[in-house]
Structures are given as structure tokens and as C-alpha cells.
C-alpha positions, 0 to 999 in steps of 0.5 A: 453918529453926528449930523454930517454922517446922518445926512450923508447916509440919508442922501445915499438912501434917498436917490441921492438928493433931498432938501434941507427941510426933508432932512431936518424933518427926517431926523428932527434936526434944526433946519437952519443947522442942516442948511448951514452944514449943506452949504458950507461942507465940501462933502455936499453939493447944490443940485439944480433948483426945482422951482423954489426948492433947493435939493442937495446931494453928495459931491462925488470924490474924484480919484486921482490916478497914481503917477508912474 
């Protein structure tokens, strides 16, 4: 399992949000690498800051209705 997939599964299990530090600590990943992935991959979204803490979540895919 690569880092992206591990983070996606973690966010699905952690009430949908976590900080880069929490994710890095949970897996032993480098926090800077986690932060870079969270900021640059469209699968993740920044949530409103909680003080100085920046939580991230999964972007919800929008389903497009089939055209008739």
C-alpha cells in the first residue's frame, strides 16, 4: 500500500479529518512528505483551521448525472 492509499484509509477511519502530524505519527511517514501530498493531491482538501492546527479531509467526488 502506498502513502496516498494509507492516508485515504486513515482519514476514512478517523472521523474524516486529521492533521499531517497525526498522519505521519500514525504511520511513521515523514511529516513533510505527508504535508506535501495533502497539499498537492486533488483527493485531499484543507478543512477550516482549528487555531494553529490545519486538518485535512478527503474530497468528496461529485457524481455527474448521465445525459439523456
